[in-house]
N, C-alpha and C positions, 0 to 999 in steps of 0.2 A: 161930358157924356150927356147925350140927349135924353129927353124924358121918355121917348119911345124905347130906347135901348135899355134904360134903367128898368122900365116896366117889364120888358122881356126877360131880363135877368132875374127879377123877383119871381116871375111866373115859373121859371126853371127851378129855382130853389124850393118853391112851394111844392113842385112835383116830386122833387127828391125827398123832401120831408114826408110827403104823403105815402111814399113807398117804404121809407125806413121806419116810420113810427109803428106800423102794424107788426113789422118783423121784430122790433125791439120788445113790443108787448108780448109777442109769442115766446121770445127767448126768456123773458122774465117769468112767464107762466110755466114753461117747461123746464127751466133751469133748476139746479139744486137749491133747496131751501134749508136753512139751519134746522137741525133736528131739535125737537123739544127736549129739554132736560128731563132725565128720569126723576120721578117724584121722590123726595127725600122721605125715607121711612124712619120712624122713631128708633133711636138706638136700642131702647129696651126691647122692642119687638125683634129686631135683627138678632140681638144677642140671645134672646129666648129661643128663637128658631134654631140658632146654631147649637144651643145646648140640647135641643130636641134631637137634632141629627147626631150629636155626640152620644146620647143615650142609646141610639139605635145602631151605633157603630158605622154610620155612613161617613167615612172619613173625608172623602173628597168634597161632598156637599157641605160638611161641617167646616172644613178649612176655608172653602169659598165664602161661607157666611161670615166667618170671623174676619176674613180679608175685607169683606164689605163693610164691616163695622169700622175698620181702620180707614177705608177709603172715604166713607161718607162723614165720619166724625174723627178726623185725624188728630185733633188737638184735645180730645176729651180723655178723661181718665179711663174710659172704657177701651179706648184704642190700645192702651198699654197692655191690658189683660188679653185683648184679642190677638195681639201679635204672638204672645206666648202660646195661647191656645191653638192658633193656626199652625205654629211649628210642631206642636204635639200631634195634631191631626195629620199633618203631612208625614210625620215620622211613622205613625201607625199605618198609614196607607202606602208605606215603602217609597214615598217620594222624597228621597233623602236630600236631593239638591235644594228643593223648595224648603224643606225643614231647616237646612243649614242657613239659607238666605234669611228666613224669618228669625232664626236665633241670632244671627249677626245683626239684624236690624234692631232687635230688642237690646242687645248689648251696646250698640252704638248710641241709641236714643236714651237708654235708661241704665247706664253702667253702675249707678249707685243703688239701684232698686234691690230690695231684699230677695227678690226672686232671680237676680242675675246669675247666681250659681246654677240654678236649674237650666237657664238658657245655655250656659257653657256646657252643661252636662248633655243636653239634647244635641248640641252641635257635635260633641265628641262621640257620642254613641252613634249618631247618624254616619259619621265617618268610619267608625269602628266596624259597623255592620256592612260596610262596602269592601272590607278586606277580601282579597281574592287569593287563590292558591299561589304557592311560591314560584310557579312556572310563568306567572304573568307579571306585568308591571306593578310595582309596589308603591306608586305615588300616593294612593289613598292611605296605605298603611303608614307611611311617613307623616302624612297630614293628621291621621288619627293619633299617632304618638305625640305630635306637637300639641294637639288640642287637649289630650288627656293630661299631658305634663302642665299645660297652662292652667287647667282646672285645679290640679293638685297644688300648684304653686300659689294660686290666688285664694283658694278656699280650702286649706288643708284640714280643717276640723269638721267639715261637713260629711254627711253620709254619701254625698255624690263623690267626694274625693276618695273615700274608702273603696267604693266600687271601682273608681277610675284606676286606683293603684293595681288592682287585680288585672284589669283590662290592659294596663300599661305593660305588665309583665308578659302577658300573652302576646302583645303587639311586638315587643322586643324579641321574643322567641320566634315570632313569624319572620321578622326581618333577618334574624340570624339564620333561619332556615333558608332564606333566599340566598344569602352569602354562601352558605354551605353547598347549595345546589350548583351555583356557578363555579365554586372551587372544585367540586368533584368533576364537573364537566371539563375544566381546564386540566385537571390531573389525568383524566382519562385520555385526553388528546396529547399528553406529554408536554404540556406547557406548565412546567413546575413553578416557574417564577410567578406567573399570574395566579396560579392556585395558592401559593404561599401567601400572597398579598390578601386574598380573600379569607383564608383561614386565620391569619393574624388579625384581620378586622373583627372576626367573631370573638377572638380571645380578648382583644383590647377594648372593644366597644360594647360587646354584649356578654360581659363576664358572668352575669347571673342566670344565663339561659341554659337550657338542657343540651345545647349543641357544643358546649365547650370541650367535653371529653373527646368527642369525635374530631373536633377541629385540631386538638393537640396530636391525636393519633395521625391524622392526615398530614400534619407538618412533619412527623417522623417519616412517613412514606415519601413525601416530596423531597426532604433533605437527603434521605438515603439514595433516592434516584439520582440526585445531583452529585452524590459522593461527598456531601458535607456531613461527615460523621459526627463531629462535635456538636453541631446545632441539633442534629437528630437526637443525640443523647440528652441534651439539655431539655428538649421538648418532652421526651419520655420521662425524665426525672420530675418535671413539673406536673405531668399527668399523674405520675405515681404518688406525688406528695398531696395533691388535691383530691384525687379520686383513686385511692389505693385498691378499692374493691371493684373497680370498673373493668368490664370486659375489654374496653378499649386499651387499658393499660396492659392487660395480658397480651393482647395482639401486638402492641408496640414492643413489649419485652421479647416476644418470640421473633418479631421481625428484626430487631437489633441482633438477636442471637444468630440469625441466618447470615448477617453481615459480619459476624465475628466481633460484635461490639456489645457493650452493656450500658445501662444508664450511667450517666456521668458520676453520680454519687448514690449512696444508699437512699432509699425512698424517704426516710424520715429527715434527711438532710439535703433535700433537693434545692437547687439555687433558684428559689421562686422569684428573686428580684429581677431575673432576666425575662421571665414570661409570667408575670404576676396574674393570678386568677383568684377570684373570690371563692369563698366556701361554696360547695355544691348546693344547689337548691332543688326542690322537688320539680320533677319534670312538668313542664307546662302542658296543659290540655289544649286540644284544637280550639280555634275560635268558635264560640257557640253560634248556633243558628238563631234566627230571629225568634223562632217559636220558644226558645229557651230563655229569652230575655224578658225581664219583668221591669219595664220602665214605668214608673208611676206618672199619673197625670199631674199637671200643675196643682199646687195646693188650692183647696176650696173650689175644686172644679164644679161641684154640684150646686154651688150657691145660686140663688135666684136673684138676678140683677134687679128685677122690678121691686124687690123688697129691701134692697141695699140702701144705706143712708150714708152719704159721704161725710156729713158733719158728725154723726153719732159714732163713728168708728166702724161698727158692723163689718160688712163685706169688704169695704174699702180699706180695712186696716193694713192690708199688705202693701198699699201704696206708701 
């Protein structure tokens, strides 16, 4: 290549660089720049601000502040307390999904902590208060029953377990009511076999609920409709043995009389081994509204974090 040709080529490259360089500079000036990180706030200040919001009942700002403690100081002892406090604030603000997530996070990270029973309790109550009427899907009710049972199994001697046992009875009663609703629907449509399956589920799975007497009576109705007199007599006998003063037994007795039949055996000698039911219990009350619930805050909720001493025991004793 001649010197003249080489010189011409260098001049052309210089021209290209002269055009591209300003464009690159403009792109660099106008392009996105990394955002400056938010300044880290001392954990004591964040926690104190959160407690201030807690005292005012500002549940969502309070929960957000406790979440910030965990976000900025995830490996500190403050973060443990903040997770539990965040769950409580979300619960109070009716943000049940967030409360459950926070409780699960505490349980996963600190399963051996002495406040773990409270985390299980918050989760169970958050599920329990989402129970809907028997005409709708009962997935949350089943989840609540599972969470309540888990709490009772793990921490049977706590106050939380005692309250959970009451709620568990009401939850079972609610699920039994759902089965009864479906069974009555099938019975009304003349689908006796499907109805019988639902009523037997109530008798076998929810024996201590207030729906058992009606379930036995509906079995009498369904079996008589199918012409299965012997099974109808057995169901009536079990009903009379377990609930002799029930109006449902009187209705079953009269219904059998219309078909020219009587209970298989005298009331006191009913064959309970065929349709065993537990002793009757007091009728369960409807699931209480949130306003009637009294869920305590986590222990030592009013403690001043700035005055705590990790080494001296003090506020951090619960860790």
